[in-house]
C-alpha positions in Angstrom: 44.6 -4.0 -77.2 46.2 -4.8 -73.9 42.8 -4.7 -72.2 41.4 -7.2 -74.7 44.3 -9.5 -74.1 43.8 -9.2 -70.4 40.1 -10.1 -70.7 40.9 -13.1 -72.9 43.5 -14.3 -70.4 41.1 -13.9 -67.5 38.4 -15.9 -69.3 41.0 -18.6 -70.1 42.0 -18.9 -66.5 38.4 -18.8 -65.1 36.9 -21.2 -67.5 38.1 -24.4 -65.8 36.7 -23.2 -62.5 33.2 -23.6 -63.8 33.8 -27.2 -64.8 32.4 -29.5 -62.1 31.1 -33.0 -62.2 29.9 -35.8 -59.9 29.6 -39.6 -60.2 27.8 -42.2 -58.1 27.5 -46.0 -58.2 26.1 -48.7 -55.8 27.6 -52.2 -55.5 25.7 -55.1 -54.0 27.7 -57.1 -51.5 26.9 -60.7 -50.4 29.5 -61.2 -47.7 32.3 -59.2 -46.2 33.4 -56.4 -48.6 36.9 -55.7 -49.8 37.3 -52.1 -50.9 40.4 -50.9 -52.9 40.7 -47.2 -53.8 43.7 -45.8 -55.6 43.9 -42.1 -56.6 46.6 -39.7 -57.6 45.1 -36.7 -55.9 41.8 -36.8 -54.0 40.4 -36.7 -50.5 38.9 -40.1 -49.4 36.2 -40.4 -46.7 34.8 -43.8 -45.6 31.9 -44.4 -43.2 29.7 -47.4 -42.6 26.0 -48.3 -42.6 23.8 -51.4 -42.2 23.1 -52.0 -45.9 24.8 -54.8 -47.8 26.0 -52.3 -50.3 29.0 -50.1 -51.1 28.0 -46.7 -52.3 30.7 -44.6 -54.0 30.2 -40.9 -54.7 32.8 -38.7 -56.4 32.6 -34.9 -56.6 35.1 -32.9 -58.7 35.3 -29.2 -58.2 37.2 -28.6 -61.5 37.5 -31.5 -63.8 35.0 -33.6 -65.7 34.8 -37.3 -64.7 35.2 -39.9 -67.5 36.7 -37.3 -69.8 39.9 -38.4 -71.5 41.4 -34.9 -71.0 40.5 -34.7 -67.4 39.7 -37.3 -64.7 40.1 -41.0 -65.7 37.9 -43.3 -63.6 38.2 -47.0 -63.7 36.0 -49.1 -61.4 35.4 -52.9 -61.2 33.6 -55.4 -59.0 34.6 -59.0 -58.6 32.4 -60.7 -56.1 32.6 -58.7 -52.9 35.7 -56.9 -53.9 35.3 -53.4 -55.3 38.1 -51.5 -57.0 38.1 -47.8 -57.8 41.0 -46.0 -59.5 40.8 -42.3 -60.2 43.6 -40.4 -61.9 44.1 -37.3 -63.9 47.0 -36.1 -66.0 49.2 -33.2 -65.1 47.6 -30.2 -66.7 50.1 -27.5 -67.8 48.4 -24.4 -69.0 49.5 -22.3 -71.9 51.7 -20.2 -69.6 53.5 -23.2 -68.1 52.0 -23.6 -64.6 50.0 -26.3 -62.9 46.5 -25.8 -61.6 46.7 -26.1 -57.9 43.2 -25.3 -56.8 41.7 -28.5 -58.0 39.7 -30.6 -55.6 38.3 -34.1 -55.8 36.4 -35.8 -53.0 35.6 -39.6 -52.9 32.9 -40.5 -50.3 32.2 -44.1 -49.5 29.4 -45.8 -47.5 29.9 -49.5 -46.9 29.1 -52.4 -44.5 30.9 -52.1 -41.1 33.0 -55.3 -41.3 35.5 -56.2 -44.0 38.7 -55.0 -45.5 39.9 -51.7 -47.0 42.9 -50.5 -48.9 43.0 -46.7 -49.5 45.8 -44.9 -51.3 46.0 -41.2 -52.3 49.0 -39.3 -53.6 47.9 -35.9 -52.4 44.8 -35.8 -50.2 43.3 -36.5 -46.8 41.9 -39.8 -45.6 39.0 -40.2 -43.1 37.7 -43.5 -41.9 35.1 -44.1 -39.2 33.2 -46.9 -37.5 34.9 -49.7 -39.5 35.9 -53.2 -38.3 38.5 -55.3 -40.0 41.8 -54.9 -41.8 42.8 -51.3 -42.8 45.7 -50.4 -45.1 45.9 -46.6 -45.6 48.5 -44.6 -47.4 48.7 -40.8 -48.3 51.6 -39.2 -50.0 50.8 -35.7 -48.7 47.8 -35.5 -46.4 46.5 -36.0 -42.9 44.7 -39.2 -41.8 41.8 -39.3 -39.3 40.7 -42.7 -38.2 38.0 -42.9 -35.5 36.0 -45.6 -33.7 37.6 -48.5 -35.6 38.2 -52.1 -34.6 40.8 -54.5 -36.0 44.2 -54.1 -37.6 45.5 -50.7 -38.8 48.5 -49.9 -41.0 48.6 -46.2 -41.9 51.4 -44.3 -43.6 51.7 -40.7 -44.6 54.7 -39.1 -46.4 53.8 -35.6 -45.0 50.9 -35.4 -42.7 49.5 -36.0 -39.2 47.9 -39.3 -38.2 45.1 -39.4 -35.6 43.7 -42.8 -34.7 41.2 -44.1 -32.1 39.9 -47.6 -31.7 40.4 -51.2 -30.5 43.4 -52.7 -32.1 45.1 -56.1 -32.5 47.8 -54.8 -34.8 49.0 -51.2 -35.1 51.6 -49.7 -37.5 51.6 -46.0 -37.9 54.3 -44.0 -39.8 54.6 -40.5 -41.1 57.6 -38.7 -42.5 56.7 -35.3 -41.2 53.8 -35.0 -38.8 52.4 -35.8 -35.4 50.8 -39.0 -34.3 47.9 -38.9 -31.8 46.5 -42.4 -30.9 43.9 -43.6 -28.4 43.9 -47.3 -27.9 40.6 -48.6 -26.4 40.0 -51.3 -23.9 40.0 -54.8 -25.3 43.1 -54.1 -27.5 45.9 -56.7 -27.6 49.4 -56.4 -28.9 49.0 -59.6 -30.9 52.1 -58.8 -32.9 54.7 -56.0 -32.6 53.3 -52.5 -32.8 55.1 -49.5 -34.3 54.5 -45.8 -34.1 57.1 -43.8 -36.0 57.5 -40.2 -37.2 60.5 -38.5 -38.7 59.5 -35.0 -37.4 56.7 -34.7 -34.9 55.3 -35.4 -31.5 53.8 -38.8 -30.5 50.9 -39.0 -28.0 49.7 -42.5 -27.1 46.9 -43.3 -24.7 46.7 -47.0 -23.6 44.2 -49.0 -21.5 45.6 -49.8 -18.1 45.7 -53.6 -18.6 47.6 -53.6 -22.0 50.6 -55.9 -21.8 53.7 -55.1 -23.9 57.4 -54.5 -24.0 58.2 -50.8 -24.6 60.9 -49.3 -26.8 60.7 -45.5 -26.8 63.2 -43.2 -28.4 63.4 -39.5 -29.5 66.2 -38.0 -31.4 65.5 -34.4 -30.2 62.8 -34.2 -27.5 61.7 -35.7 -24.2 59.6 -38.6 -23.0 56.7 -38.4 -20.5 55.2 -41.6 -19.1 52.1 -41.3 -16.9 51.3 -45.0 -16.2 53.0 -47.8 -14.3 56.0 -49.1 -16.1 58.7 -51.6 -15.1 62.0 -50.1 -16.4 64.7 -52.2 -18.0 68.3 -50.9 -18.3 69.2 -47.2 -18.0 66.7 -44.4 -18.3 67.5 -41.3 -20.2 65.6 -38.3 -21.3 65.5 -39.7 -24.9 65.4 -43.5 -24.4 63.2 -45.7 -22.2 62.9 -49.5 -22.3 60.4 -51.2 -20.0 57.4 -53.5 -19.6 53.7 -52.8 -19.2 51.8 -55.4 -17.2 54.5 -58.0 -17.3 55.5 -57.4 -21.0 54.7 -59.2 -24.2 55.2 -58.3 -27.8 57.1 -55.0 -28.5 55.5 -51.6 -28.8 58.0 -49.3 -30.5 57.6 -45.6 -30.4 60.2 -43.6 -32.2 60.4 -39.9 -33.3 63.3 -38.2 -35.0 62.5 -34.7 -33.8 59.7 -34.5 -31.3 58.5 -35.6 -27.9 56.7 -38.7 -26.7 53.8 -38.8 -24.3 52.5 -42.1 -22.9 49.4 -42.0 -20.8 46.4 -44.1 -19.6 43.3 -43.8 -21.8 
């Protein structure tokens, strides 16, 4: 009898693992696209192509899409703006635990220039080769942004942020994770820039001709500067204020518990 109960339990636990689904849709774009993705728990990956289309592809490793008991997908296009919202309810099994091995991936191909707003509660974000305005937010996940151009605001509650590109505006913040940023030639501190982490190291590479006022602080770490800097006020191991190439708008780099490395890209 105990063996039968064990087999039934095993089948009950294994059954959802076999449930997988995928969904795709293509949206025709006339001008510059605006992409908005909001999901409670999924990885998001965005890349670009030369087509005047946004192609969205969603793969679920556990749950069915468009099923009222599983994933709830809502999508809408209004002109060149595409909105995708993907959520699923908290599943509590008969034995009072949550399934933690679920995985959902959202993959996007879109025109190179436009605007994007990506938000995931628990998942990673990857963006590459995009030009324009980027607003990225992850509750618990890393962010990897590569070969981009424009304005970037990225926030993570608990995860590392890696970014590389040419920037006019830059605002990176994570509650618990490192920040590794490479700023390419042609970037300008058009408005104040901020890099902040509650607990993690910050590494920032800058082009040699970037002009900015610098405000660097670490609560528990050290600061290494490997490029010419005009110092203002007193210098300490944990605080440095100065100017790069005559100064300009302020570049703030703060970490609560970590070290700061500033070097030439």
